[in-house]
N, CA, C, O and the ligand as a Tripos MOL2 file, in Angstrom:
@<TRIPOS>MOLECULE
protein
  281   279    71     0     0
PROTEIN
NO_CHARGES

@<TRIPOS>ATOM
      1 N           1.0200   19.0990   -9.5660 N.3       1 VAL1
      2 CA         -0.0070   18.2110   -8.9980 C.3       1 VAL1
      3 C           0.6480   17.2650   -8.0000 C.2       1 VAL1
      4 O           1.5120   16.4780   -8.3870 O.2       1 VAL1
      5 N           0.2610   17.3190   -6.7290 N.am      2 PRO2
      6 CA          0.9230   16.4960   -5.7190 C.3       2 PRO2
      7 C           0.5010   15.0290   -5.7500 C.2       2 PRO2
      8 O           1.1610   14.1890   -5.1380 O.2       2 PRO2
      9 N          -0.5900   14.7060   -6.4520 N.am      3 ASN3
     10 CA         -1.0450   13.3210   -6.4210 C.3       3 ASN3
     11 C          -0.1510   12.4180   -7.2600 C.2       3 ASN3
     12 O           0.1690   12.7230   -8.4080 O.2       3 ASN3
     13 N           0.2440   11.3010   -6.6590 N.am      4 LEU4
     14 CA          1.0440   10.3050   -7.3520 C.3       4 LEU4
     15 C           0.3200    8.9740   -7.2990 C.2       4 LEU4
     16 O          -0.3960    8.6860   -6.3400 O.2       4 LEU4
     17 N           0.5080    8.1580   -8.3360 N.am      5 VAL5
     18 CA          0.0170    6.7820   -8.3240 C.3       5 VAL5
     19 C           1.2290    5.8840   -8.5000 C.2       5 VAL5
     20 O           1.9560    5.9790   -9.4890 O.2       5 VAL5
     21 N           1.4330    5.0040   -7.5150 N.am      6 GLU6
     22 CA          2.5700    4.0830   -7.5680 C.3       6 GLU6
     23 C           2.0620    2.6680   -7.3580 C.2       6 GLU6
     24 O           1.1080    2.4430   -6.6120 O.2       6 GLU6
     25 N           2.7060    1.7130   -8.0210 N.am      7 THR7
     26 CA          2.3820    0.3080   -7.8200 C.3       7 THR7
     27 C           3.5890   -0.3900   -7.1960 C.2       7 THR7
     28 O           4.6900   -0.3760   -7.7470 O.2       7 THR7
     29 N           3.3570   -0.9910   -6.0490 N.am      8 LEU8
     30 CA          4.4140   -1.6950   -5.3190 C.3       8 LEU8
     31 C           4.2340   -3.1910   -5.4800 C.2       8 LEU8
     32 O           3.1100   -3.6920   -5.4950 O.2       8 LEU8
     33 N           5.3380   -3.9000   -5.6000 N.am      9 LYS9
     34 CA          5.3110   -5.3610   -5.6170 C.3       9 LYS9
     35 C           5.4630   -5.8240   -4.1670 C.2       9 LYS9
     36 O           6.4220   -5.4530   -3.4900 O.2       9 LYS9
     37 N           4.5130   -6.6350   -3.6940 N.am     10 VAL10
     38 CA          4.5090   -7.0440   -2.2920 C.3      10 VAL10
     39 C           4.4650   -8.5660   -2.1860 C.2      10 VAL10
     40 O           3.5990   -9.2190   -2.7690 O.2      10 VAL10
     41 N           5.4100   -9.1150   -1.4360 N.am     11 GLU11
     42 CA          5.4810  -10.5670   -1.2370 C.3      11 GLU11
     43 C           4.8290  -10.9510    0.0900 C.2      11 GLU11
     44 O           4.9090  -10.2030    1.0640 O.2      11 GLU11
     45 N           4.1870  -12.1130    0.1250 N.am     12 GLY12
     46 CA          3.6940  -12.6830    1.3710 C.3      12 GLY12
     47 C           2.1920  -12.6220    1.5510 C.2      12 GLY12
     48 O           1.6670  -13.1920    2.5080 O.2      12 GLY12
     49 N           1.4790  -11.9380    0.6490 N.am     13 MET13
     50 CA          0.0240  -11.8820    0.7710 C.3      13 MET13
     51 C          -0.5670  -13.1580    0.1620 C.2      13 MET13
     52 O          -0.2780  -13.5090   -0.9820 O.2      13 MET13
     53 N          -1.4030  -13.8450    0.9570 N.am     14 SER14
     54 CA         -1.9010  -15.1290    0.4810 C.3      14 SER14
     55 C          -3.4170  -15.2710    0.4960 C.2      14 SER14
     56 O          -3.9390  -16.2320   -0.0700 O.2      14 SER14
     57 N          -4.1350  -14.3560    1.1170 N.am     15 CYS15
     58 CA         -5.5870  -14.5230    1.2150 C.3      15 CYS15
     59 C          -6.2720  -13.1840    1.4280 C.2      15 CYS15
     60 O          -5.6280  -12.1360    1.4720 O.2      15 CYS15
     61 N          -7.5790  -13.2420    1.5590 N.am     16 GLY16
     62 CA         -8.3620  -12.0330    1.7380 C.3      16 GLY16
     63 C          -8.0300  -11.2650    2.9950 C.2      16 GLY16
     64 O          -8.1430  -10.0400    3.0360 O.2      16 GLY16
     65 N          -7.6160  -11.9960    4.0330 N.am     17 HIS17
     66 CA         -7.2300  -11.3070    5.2660 C.3      17 HIS17
     67 C          -5.9840  -10.4630    5.0540 C.2      17 HIS17
     68 O          -5.8680   -9.3610    5.5910 O.2      17 HIS17
     69 N          -5.0590  -10.9860    4.2710 N.am     18 CYS18
     70 CA         -3.8440  -10.2290    3.9630 C.3      18 CYS18
     71 C          -4.2060   -8.9650    3.1970 C.2      18 CYS18
     72 O          -3.6980   -7.8800    3.4830 O.2      18 CYS18
     73 N          -5.0920   -9.1220    2.2200 N.am     19 VAL19
     74 CA         -5.5170   -7.9760    1.4090 C.3      19 VAL19
     75 C          -6.1340   -6.9060    2.3050 C.2      19 VAL19
     76 O          -5.8150   -5.7220    2.1920 O.2      19 VAL19
     77 N          -7.0330   -7.3470    3.2040 N.am     20 ALA20
     78 CA         -7.7110   -6.4030    4.0990 C.3      20 ALA20
     79 C          -6.7150   -5.7130    5.0240 C.2      20 ALA20
     80 O          -6.8260   -4.5140    5.2790 O.2      20 ALA20
     81 N          -5.7360   -6.4770    5.5300 N.am     21 ALA21
     82 CA         -4.7520   -5.9070    6.4580 C.3      21 ALA21
     83 C          -3.9020   -4.8530    5.7720 C.2      21 ALA21
     84 O          -3.6300   -3.7940    6.3390 O.2      21 ALA21
     85 N          -3.4850   -5.1490    4.5470 N.am     22 VAL22
     86 CA         -2.6490   -4.1990    3.8060 C.3      22 VAL22
     87 C          -3.4620   -2.9610    3.4360 C.2      22 VAL22
     88 O          -2.9890   -1.8330    3.5760 O.2      22 VAL22
     89 N          -4.6810   -3.1800    2.9670 N.am     23 GLU23
     90 CA         -5.5230   -2.0350    2.5890 C.3      23 GLU23
     91 C          -5.7670   -1.1210    3.7870 C.2      23 GLU23
     92 O          -5.6770    0.1020    3.6740 O.2      23 GLU23
     93 N          -6.0750   -1.7210    4.9280 N.am     24 LYS24
     94 CA         -6.3580   -0.9110    6.1120 C.3      24 LYS24
     95 C          -5.1110   -0.1510    6.5620 C.2      24 LYS24
     96 O          -5.1810    1.0350    6.8820 O.2      24 LYS24
     97 N          -3.9750   -0.8390    6.5830 N.am     25 ALA25
     98 CA         -2.7420   -0.1980    7.0440 C.3      25 ALA25
     99 C          -2.4040    1.0190    6.1890 C.2      25 ALA25
    100 O          -1.9630    2.0470    6.7020 O.2      25 ALA25
    101 N          -2.6150    0.8920    4.8850 N.am     26 VAL26
    102 CA         -2.2970    2.0160    3.9880 C.3      26 VAL26
    103 C          -3.3510    3.1150    4.1250 C.2      26 VAL26
    104 O          -3.0150    4.2970    4.2020 O.2      26 VAL26
    105 N          -4.6230    2.7240    4.1550 N.am     27 LYS27
    106 CA         -5.7030    3.7160    4.2640 C.3      27 LYS27
    107 C          -5.6210    4.5160    5.5580 C.2      27 LYS27
    108 O          -6.0510    5.6690    5.6080 O.2      27 LYS27
    109 N          -5.0700    3.9070    6.6030 N.am     28 ASP28
    110 CA         -4.9820    4.5970    7.8880 C.3      28 ASP28
    111 C          -3.9650    5.7360    7.8690 C.2      28 ASP28
    112 O          -3.9740    6.5840    8.7610 O.2      28 ASP28
    113 N          -3.0980    5.7640    6.8740 N.am     29 LEU29
    114 CA         -2.1640    6.8760    6.7320 C.3      29 LEU29
    115 C          -2.9180    8.1060    6.2260 C.2      29 LEU29
    116 O          -3.9290    7.9850    5.5340 O.2      29 LEU29
    117 N          -2.4170    9.2820    6.5780 N.am     30 SER30
    118 CA         -2.9840   10.5070    6.0230 C.3      30 SER30
    119 C          -2.5340   10.6640    4.5760 C.2      30 SER30
    120 O          -1.4360   10.2390    4.2180 O.2      30 SER30
    121 N          -3.3670   11.2680    3.7520 N.am     31 GLY31
    122 CA         -2.9660   11.6060    2.3930 C.3      31 GLY31
    123 C          -3.1700   10.5080    1.3690 C.2      31 GLY31
    124 O          -2.7010   10.6200    0.2360 O.2      31 GLY31
    125 N          -3.8730    9.4350    1.7570 N.am     32 ILE32
    126 CA         -4.1300    8.3330    0.8200 C.3      32 ILE32
    127 C          -5.4810    8.5620    0.1420 C.2      32 ILE32
    128 O          -6.5050    8.6900    0.8130 O.2      32 ILE32
    129 N          -5.4770    8.6130   -1.1780 N.am     33 ASN33
    130 CA         -6.7270    8.8000   -1.9270 C.3      33 ASN33
    131 C          -7.3660    7.4650   -2.2910 C.2      33 ASN33
    132 O          -8.5910    7.3370   -2.2850 O.2      33 ASN33
    133 N          -6.5450    6.4810   -2.6050 N.am     34 MET34
    134 CA         -7.0620    5.1970   -3.0530 C.3      34 MET34
    135 C          -5.9880    4.1440   -2.8750 C.2      34 MET34
    136 O          -4.8090    4.4100   -3.1070 O.2      34 MET34
    137 N          -6.3870    2.9480   -2.4650 N.am     35 VAL35
    138 CA         -5.4590    1.8220   -2.4320 C.3      35 VAL35
    139 C          -6.1560    0.6100   -3.0170 C.2      35 VAL35
    140 O          -7.3140    0.3320   -2.7020 O.2      35 VAL35
    141 N          -5.4420   -0.1080   -3.8700 N.am     36 ASN36
    142 CA         -6.0030   -1.3160   -4.4760 C.3      36 ASN36
    143 C          -4.9640   -2.4360   -4.4130 C.2      36 ASN36
    144 O          -3.8420   -2.2950   -4.8990 O.2      36 ASN36
    145 N          -5.3690   -3.5520   -3.8000 N.am     37 VAL37
    146 CA         -4.4840   -4.7080   -3.6920 C.3      37 VAL37
    147 C          -4.9130   -5.7560   -4.7100 C.2      37 VAL37
    148 O          -6.0800   -6.1440   -4.7580 O.2      37 VAL37
    149 N          -3.9700   -6.2080   -5.5170 N.am     38 ASP38
    150 CA         -4.2170   -7.2980   -6.4610 C.3      38 ASP38
    151 C          -3.4710   -8.5220   -5.9540 C.2      38 ASP38
    152 O          -2.2500   -8.6190   -6.0710 O.2      38 ASP38
    153 N          -4.2330   -9.4600   -5.3850 N.am     39 LEU39
    154 CA         -3.6230  -10.6410   -4.7580 C.3      39 LEU39
    155 C          -2.9240  -11.5220   -5.7890 C.2      39 LEU39
    156 O          -1.8580  -12.0720   -5.5100 O.2      39 LEU39
    157 N          -3.5070  -11.6600   -6.9660 N.am     40 THR40
    158 CA         -2.9230  -12.5130   -8.0020 C.3      40 THR40
    159 C          -1.6170  -11.9370   -8.5260 C.2      40 THR40
    160 O          -0.6310  -12.6550   -8.6980 O.2      40 THR40
    161 N          -1.6230  -10.6460   -8.7760 N.am     41 ALA41
    162 CA         -0.4230   -9.9780   -9.3060 C.3      41 ALA41
    163 C           0.5760   -9.6410   -8.2040 C.2      41 ALA41
    164 O           1.7190   -9.2740   -8.4770 O.2      41 ALA41
    165 N           0.1230   -9.7710   -6.9380 N.am     42 LYS42
    166 CA          0.9610   -9.4140   -5.7780 C.3      42 LYS42
    167 C           1.3980   -7.9550   -5.8470 C.2      42 LYS42
    168 O           2.5560   -7.6170   -5.6030 O.2      42 LYS42
    169 N           0.4440   -7.1120   -6.1820 N.am     43 THR43
    170 CA          0.7540   -5.6820   -6.2530 C.3      43 THR43
    171 C          -0.2010   -4.8720   -5.3760 C.2      43 THR43
    172 O          -1.3420   -5.2570   -5.1230 O.2      43 THR43
    173 N           0.3150   -3.7480   -4.9320 N.am     44 VAL44
    174 CA         -0.4850   -2.7750   -4.1920 C.3      44 VAL44
    175 C          -0.3410   -1.4440   -4.9210 C.2      44 VAL44
    176 O           0.7510   -0.8810   -4.9980 O.2      44 VAL44
    177 N          -1.4420   -0.9550   -5.4480 N.am     45 THR45
    178 CA         -1.4400    0.3330   -6.1460 C.3      45 THR45
    179 C          -2.0350    1.3890   -5.2270 C.2      45 THR45
    180 O          -3.1200    1.2220   -4.6690 O.2      45 THR45
    181 N          -1.2970    2.4720   -5.0890 N.am     46 VAL46
    182 CA         -1.7090    3.5210   -4.1610 C.3      46 VAL46
    183 C          -1.7210    4.8660   -4.8770 C.2      46 VAL46
    184 O          -0.7610    5.2410   -5.5500 O.2      46 VAL46
    185 N          -2.8160    5.5730   -4.7180 N.am     47 ASP47
    186 CA         -2.9490    6.9480   -5.1990 C.3      47 ASP47
    187 C          -2.8540    7.8240   -3.9530 C.2      47 ASP47
    188 O          -3.6840    7.7170   -3.0500 O.2      47 ASP47
    189 N          -1.8380    8.6910   -3.9040 N.am     48 PHE48
    190 CA         -1.6180    9.4560   -2.6730 C.3      48 PHE48
    191 C          -1.1470   10.8770   -2.9470 C.2      48 PHE48
    192 O          -0.6380   11.2030   -4.0200 O.2      48 PHE48
    193 N          -1.3420   11.7140   -1.9160 N.am     49 ASP49
    194 CA         -0.8890   13.1040   -1.9760 C.3      49 ASP49
    195 C           0.5520   13.1490   -1.4810 C.2      49 ASP49
    196 O           0.8170   12.9680   -0.2920 O.2      49 ASP49
    197 N           1.4600   13.3860   -2.3850 N.am     50 ASN50
    198 CA          2.8840   13.3160   -2.0780 C.3      50 ASN50
    199 C           3.3540   14.4360   -1.1510 C.2      50 ASN50
    200 O           4.4820   14.4010   -0.6580 O.2      50 ASN50
    201 N           2.5030   15.4200   -0.9150 N.am     51 GLN51
    202 CA          2.8700   16.4780    0.0340 C.3      51 GLN51
    203 C           2.5050   16.0990    1.4610 C.2      51 GLN51
    204 O           2.9390   16.7460    2.4140 O.2      51 GLN51
    205 N           1.7010   15.0410    1.6020 N.am     52 VAL52
    206 CA          1.2420   14.6120    2.9300 C.3      52 VAL52
    207 C           1.9360   13.3260    3.3550 C.2      52 VAL52
    208 O           2.3030   13.1640    4.5180 O.2      52 VAL52
    209 N           2.1130   12.4190    2.4090 N.am     53 VAL53
    210 CA          2.6720   11.1000    2.7210 C.3      53 VAL53
    211 C           3.6050   10.7160    1.5720 C.2      53 VAL53
    212 O           3.3570   11.0740    0.4210 O.2      53 VAL53
    213 N           4.6730    9.9900    1.8880 N.am     54 ASN54
    214 CA          5.5780    9.5820    0.8080 C.3      54 ASN54
    215 C           5.6120    8.0620    0.6620 C.2      54 ASN54
    216 O           5.0360    7.3260    1.4640 O.2      54 ASN54
    217 N           6.2890    7.6260   -0.3630 N.am     55 LEU55
    218 CA          6.3100    6.1950   -0.6790 C.3      55 LEU55
    219 C           6.9550    5.3850    0.4450 C.2      55 LEU55
    220 O           6.5690    4.2430    0.6970 O.2      55 LEU55
    221 N           7.9280    5.9790    1.1090 N.am     56 GLU56
    222 CA          8.6120    5.2870    2.2110 C.3      56 GLU56
    223 C           7.6300    5.0220    3.3610 C.2      56 GLU56
    224 O           7.6580    3.9510    3.9670 O.2      56 GLU56
    225 N           6.7590    6.0030    3.6600 N.am     57 ASN57
    226 CA          5.7460    5.8250    4.7040 C.3      57 ASN57
    227 C           4.8290    4.6560    4.3410 C.2      57 ASN57
    228 O           4.4700    3.8500    5.1990 O.2      57 ASN57
    229 N           4.4590    4.5710    3.0800 N.am     58 ILE58
    230 CA          3.5480    3.5260    2.6180 C.3      58 ILE58
    231 C           4.2200    2.1560    2.7120 C.2      58 ILE58
    232 O           3.6140    1.1860    3.1660 O.2      58 ILE58
    233 N           5.4780    2.0920    2.2780 N.am     59 LYS59
    234 CA          6.2330    0.8350    2.3770 C.3      59 LYS59
    235 C           6.3380    0.3700    3.8220 C.2      59 LYS59
    236 O           6.1610   -0.8120    4.1150 O.2      59 LYS59
    237 N           6.6240    1.2960    4.7160 N.am     60 GLU60
    238 CA          6.7520    0.9500    6.1320 C.3      60 GLU60
    239 C           5.4430    0.4140    6.6950 C.2      60 GLU60
    240 O           5.4420   -0.5470    7.4630 O.2      60 GLU60
    241 N           4.3250    1.0360    6.3130 N.am     61 ALA61
    242 CA          3.0150    0.5970    6.8060 C.3      61 ALA61
    243 C           2.7300   -0.8430    6.3770 C.2      61 ALA61
    244 O           2.1690   -1.6290    7.1410 O.2      61 ALA61
    245 N           3.1230   -1.1770    5.1440 N.am     62 ILE62
    246 CA          2.9020   -2.5350    4.6380 C.3      62 ILE62
    247 C           3.8430   -3.5130    5.3410 C.2      62 ILE62
    248 O           3.4380   -4.6060    5.7360 O.2      62 ILE62
    249 N           5.0900   -3.1080    5.4880 N.am     63 GLU63
    250 CA          6.0870   -3.9840    6.1250 C.3      63 GLU63
    251 C           5.7450   -4.2140    7.6010 C.2      63 GLU63
    252 O           6.0100   -5.2850    8.1460 O.2      63 GLU63
    253 N           5.1540   -3.2010    8.2390 N.am     64 ASP64
    254 CA          4.7430   -3.3510    9.6410 C.3      64 ASP64
    255 C           3.6830   -4.4380    9.7970 C.2      64 ASP64
    256 O           3.5320   -4.9990   10.8820 O.2      64 ASP64
    257 N           2.9480   -4.7420    8.7300 N.am     65 GLN65
    258 CA          1.9480   -5.8030    8.7590 C.3      65 GLN65
    259 C           2.5800   -7.1840    8.5180 C.2      65 GLN65
    260 O           1.9020   -8.2080    8.6140 O.2      65 GLN65
    261 N           3.8590   -7.2010    8.2100 N.am     66 GLY66
    262 CA          4.5560   -8.4680    8.0360 C.3      66 GLY66
    263 C           4.7860   -8.8990    6.6060 C.2      66 GLY66
    264 O           5.1310  -10.0530    6.3510 O.2      66 GLY66
    265 N           4.5940   -7.9650    5.6530 N.am     67 TYR67
    266 CA          4.7950   -8.2960    4.2440 C.3      67 TYR67
    267 C           6.0440   -7.6030    3.7070 C.2      67 TYR67
    268 O           6.4610   -6.5640    4.2180 O.2      67 TYR67
    269 N           6.6170   -8.1790    2.6990 N.am     68 ASP68
    270 CA          7.8480   -7.6250    2.1290 C.3      68 ASP68
    271 C           7.5420   -6.8080    0.8810 C.2      68 ASP68
    272 O           6.9340   -7.3050   -0.0680 O.2      68 ASP68
    273 N           7.9670   -5.5610    0.8950 N.am     69 VAL69
    274 CA          7.8340   -4.7090   -0.2830 C.3      69 VAL69
    275 C           9.1320   -4.8400   -1.0800 C.2      69 VAL69
    276 O          10.2160   -4.5700   -0.5620 O.2      69 VAL69
    277 N           9.0160   -5.2580   -2.3420 N.am     70 LEU70
    278 CA         10.2040   -5.4650   -3.1520 C.3      70 LEU70
    279 C          10.6670   -4.1630   -3.7900 C.2      70 LEU70
    280 O          11.6630   -4.1500   -4.5120 O.2      70 LEU70
    281 CU         -3.7920  -13.9330    4.3110 Cu       71 CU71
@<TRIPOS>BOND
     1     1     2 1
     2     2     3 1
     3     3     4 2
     4     3     5 am
     5     5     6 1
     6     6     7 1
     7     7     8 2
     8     7     9 am
     9     9    10 1
    10    10    11 1
    11    11    12 2
    12    11    13 am
    13    13    14 1
    14    14    15 1
    15    15    16 2
    16    15    17 am
    17    17    18 1
    18    18    19 1
    19    19    20 2
    20    19    21 am
    21    21    22 1
    22    22    23 1
    23    23    24 2
    24    23    25 am
    25    25    26 1
    26    26    27 1
    27    27    28 2
    28    27    29 am
    29    29    30 1
    30    30    31 1
    31    31    32 2
    32    31    33 am
    33    33    34 1
    34    34    35 1
    35    35    36 2
    36    35    37 am
    37    37    38 1
    38    38    39 1
    39    39    40 2
    40    39    41 am
    41    41    42 1
    42    42    43 1
    43    43    44 2
    44    43    45 am
    45    45    46 1
    46    46    47 1
    47    47    48 2
    48    47    49 am
    49    49    50 1
    50    50    51 1
    51    51    52 2
    52    51    53 am
    53    53    54 1
    54    54    55 1
    55    55    56 2
    56    55    57 am
    57    57    58 1
    58    58    59 1
    59    59    60 2
    60    59    61 am
    61    61    62 1
    62    62    63 1
    63    63    64 2
    64    63    65 am
    65    65    66 1
    66    66    67 1
    67    67    68 2
    68    67    69 am
    69    69    70 1
    70    70    71 1
    71    71    72 2
    72    71    73 am
    73    73    74 1
    74    74    75 1
    75    75    76 2
    76    75    77 am
    77    77    78 1
    78    78    79 1
    79    79    80 2
    80    79    81 am
    81    81    82 1
    82    82    83 1
    83    83    84 2
    84    83    85 am
    85    85    86 1
    86    86    87 1
    87    87    88 2
    88    87    89 am
    89    89    90 1
    90    90    91 1
    91    91    92 2
    92    91    93 am
    93    93    94 1
    94    94    95 1
    95    95    96 2
    96    95    97 am
    97    97    98 1
    98    98    99 1
    99    99   100 2
   100    99   101 am
   101   101   102 1
   102   102   103 1
   103   103   104 2
   104   103   105 am
   105   105   106 1
   106   106   107 1
   107   107   108 2
   108   107   109 am
   109   109   110 1
   110   110   111 1
   111   111   112 2
   112   111   113 am
   113   113   114 1
   114   114   115 1
   115   115   116 2
   116   115   117 am
   117   117   118 1
   118   118   119 1
   119   119   120 2
   120   119   121 am
   121   121   122 1
   122   122   123 1
   123   123   124 2
   124   123   125 am
   125   125   126 1
   126   126   127 1
   127   127   128 2
   128   127   129 am
   129   129   130 1
   130   130   131 1
   131   131   132 2
   132   131   133 am
   133   133   134 1
   134   134   135 1
   135   135   136 2
   136   135   137 am
   137   137   138 1
   138   138   139 1
   139   139   140 2
   140   139   141 am
   141   141   142 1
   142   142   143 1
   143   143   144 2
   144   143   145 am
   145   145   146 1
   146   146   147 1
   147   147   148 2
   148   147   149 am
   149   149   150 1
   150   150   151 1
   151   151   152 2
   152   151   153 am
   153   153   154 1
   154   154   155 1
   155   155   156 2
   156   155   157 am
   157   157   158 1
   158   158   159 1
   159   159   160 2
   160   159   161 am
   161   161   162 1
   162   162   163 1
   163   163   164 2
   164   163   165 am
   165   165   166 1
   166   166   167 1
   167   167   168 2
   168   167   169 am
   169   169   170 1
   170   170   171 1
   171   171   172 2
   172   171   173 am
   173   173   174 1
   174   174   175 1
   175   175   176 2
   176   175   177 am
   177   177   178 1
   178   178   179 1
   179   179   180 2
   180   179   181 am
   181   181   182 1
   182   182   183 1
   183   183   184 2
   184   183   185 am
   185   185   186 1
   186   186   187 1
   187   187   188 2
   188   187   189 am
   189   189   190 1
   190   190   191 1
   191   191   192 2
   192   191   193 am
   193   193   194 1
   194   194   195 1
   195   195   196 2
   196   195   197 am
   197   197   198 1
   198   198   199 1
   199   199   200 2
   200   199   201 am
   201   201   202 1
   202   202   203 1
   203   203   204 2
   204   203   205 am
   205   205   206 1
   206   206   207 1
   207   207   208 2
   208   207   209 am
   209   209   210 1
   210   210   211 1
   211   211   212 2
   212   211   213 am
   213   213   214 1
   214   214   215 1
   215   215   216 2
   216   215   217 am
   217   217   218 1
   218   218   219 1
   219   219   220 2
   220   219   221 am
   221   221   222 1
   222   222   223 1
   223   223   224 2
   224   223   225 am
   225   225   226 1
   226   226   227 1
   227   227   228 2
   228   227   229 am
   229   229   230 1
   230   230   231 1
   231   231   232 2
   232   231   233 am
   233   233   234 1
   234   234   235 1
   235   235   236 2
   236   235   237 am
   237   237   238 1
   238   238   239 1
   239   239   240 2
   240   239   241 am
   241   241   242 1
   242   242   243 1
   243   243   244 2
   244   243   245 am
   245   245   246 1
   246   246   247 1
   247   247   248 2
   248   247   249 am
   249   249   250 1
   250   250   251 1
   251   251   252 2
   252   251   253 am
   253   253   254 1
   254   254   255 1
   255   255   256 2
   256   255   257 am
   257   257   258 1
   258   258   259 1
   259   259   260 2
   260   259   261 am
   261   261   262 1
   262   262   263 1
   263   263   264 2
   264   263   265 am
   265   265   266 1
   266   266   267 1
   267   267   268 2
   268   267   269 am
   269   269   270 1
   270   270   271 1
   271   271   272 2
   272   271   273 am
   273   273   274 1
   274   274   275 1
   275   275   276 2
   276   275   277 am
   277   277   278 1
   278   278   279 1
   279   279   280 2
@<TRIPOS>SUBSTRUCTURE
     1 VAL1         2 RESIDUE 1 A VAL
     2 PRO2         6 RESIDUE 1 A PRO
     3 ASN3        10 RESIDUE 1 A ASN
     4 LEU4        14 RESIDUE 1 A LEU
     5 VAL5        18 RESIDUE 1 A VAL
     6 GLU6        22 RESIDUE 1 A GLU
     7 THR7        26 RESIDUE 1 A THR
     8 LEU8        30 RESIDUE 1 A LEU
     9 LYS9        34 RESIDUE 1 A LYS
    10 VAL10       38 RESIDUE 1 A VAL
    11 GLU11       42 RESIDUE 1 A GLU
    12 GLY12       46 RESIDUE 1 A GLY
    13 MET13       50 RESIDUE 1 A MET
    14 SER14       54 RESIDUE 1 A SER
    15 CYS15       58 RESIDUE 1 A CYS
    16 GLY16       62 RESIDUE 1 A GLY
    17 HIS17       66 RESIDUE 1 A HIS
    18 CYS18       70 RESIDUE 1 A CYS
    19 VAL19       74 RESIDUE 1 A VAL
    20 ALA20       78 RESIDUE 1 A ALA
    21 ALA21       82 RESIDUE 1 A ALA
    22 VAL22       86 RESIDUE 1 A VAL
    23 GLU23       90 RESIDUE 1 A GLU
    24 LYS24       94 RESIDUE 1 A LYS
    25 ALA25       98 RESIDUE 1 A ALA
    26 VAL26      102 RESIDUE 1 A VAL
    27 LYS27      106 RESIDUE 1 A LYS
    28 ASP28      110 RESIDUE 1 A ASP
    29 LEU29      114 RESIDUE 1 A LEU
    30 SER30      118 RESIDUE 1 A SER
    31 GLY31      122 RESIDUE 1 A GLY
    32 ILE32      126 RESIDUE 1 A ILE
    33 ASN33      130 RESIDUE 1 A ASN
    34 MET34      134 RESIDUE 1 A MET
    35 VAL35      138 RESIDUE 1 A VAL
    36 ASN36      142 RESIDUE 1 A ASN
    37 VAL37      146 RESIDUE 1 A VAL
    38 ASP38      150 RESIDUE 1 A ASP
    39 LEU39      154 RESIDUE 1 A LEU
    40 THR40      158 RESIDUE 1 A THR
    41 ALA41      162 RESIDUE 1 A ALA
    42 LYS42      166 RESIDUE 1 A LYS
    43 THR43      170 RESIDUE 1 A THR
    44 VAL44      174 RESIDUE 1 A VAL
    45 THR45      178 RESIDUE 1 A THR
    46 VAL46      182 RESIDUE 1 A VAL
    47 ASP47      186 RESIDUE 1 A ASP
    48 PHE48      190 RESIDUE 1 A PHE
    49 ASP49      194 RESIDUE 1 A ASP
    50 ASN50      198 RESIDUE 1 A ASN
    51 GLN51      202 RESIDUE 1 A GLN
    52 VAL52      206 RESIDUE 1 A VAL
    53 VAL53      210 RESIDUE 1 A VAL
    54 ASN54      214 RESIDUE 1 A ASN
    55 LEU55      218 RESIDUE 1 A LEU
    56 GLU56      222 RESIDUE 1 A GLU
    57 ASN57      226 RESIDUE 1 A ASN
    58 ILE58      230 RESIDUE 1 A ILE
    59 LYS59      234 RESIDUE 1 A LYS
    60 GLU60      238 RESIDUE 1 A GLU
    61 ALA61      242 RESIDUE 1 A ALA
    62 ILE62      246 RESIDUE 1 A ILE
    63 GLU63      250 RESIDUE 1 A GLU
    64 ASP64      254 RESIDUE 1 A ASP
    65 GLN65      258 RESIDUE 1 A GLN
    66 GLY66      262 RESIDUE 1 A GLY
    67 TYR67      266 RESIDUE 1 A TYR
    68 ASP68      270 RESIDUE 1 A ASP
    69 VAL69      274 RESIDUE 1 A VAL
    70 LEU70      278 RESIDUE 1 A LEU
    71 CU71       281 GROUP 0 **** ****
């Protein structure tokens, strides 16, 4: 099964705009089934097709928005 669910710890998100920016950046990648940002927990959970996109691609998309993936 190529689908993976990973939860990333992300620093720097402080409001709804940050949540929207991160969600959009990840969703714009190919192979993303679901993305959920938890602002309180500072986590981004992504369900993705590992044959289309990998975790490094997802981290880069988030970092390109100006947030730090731990
Ligand atoms: Cu913000």
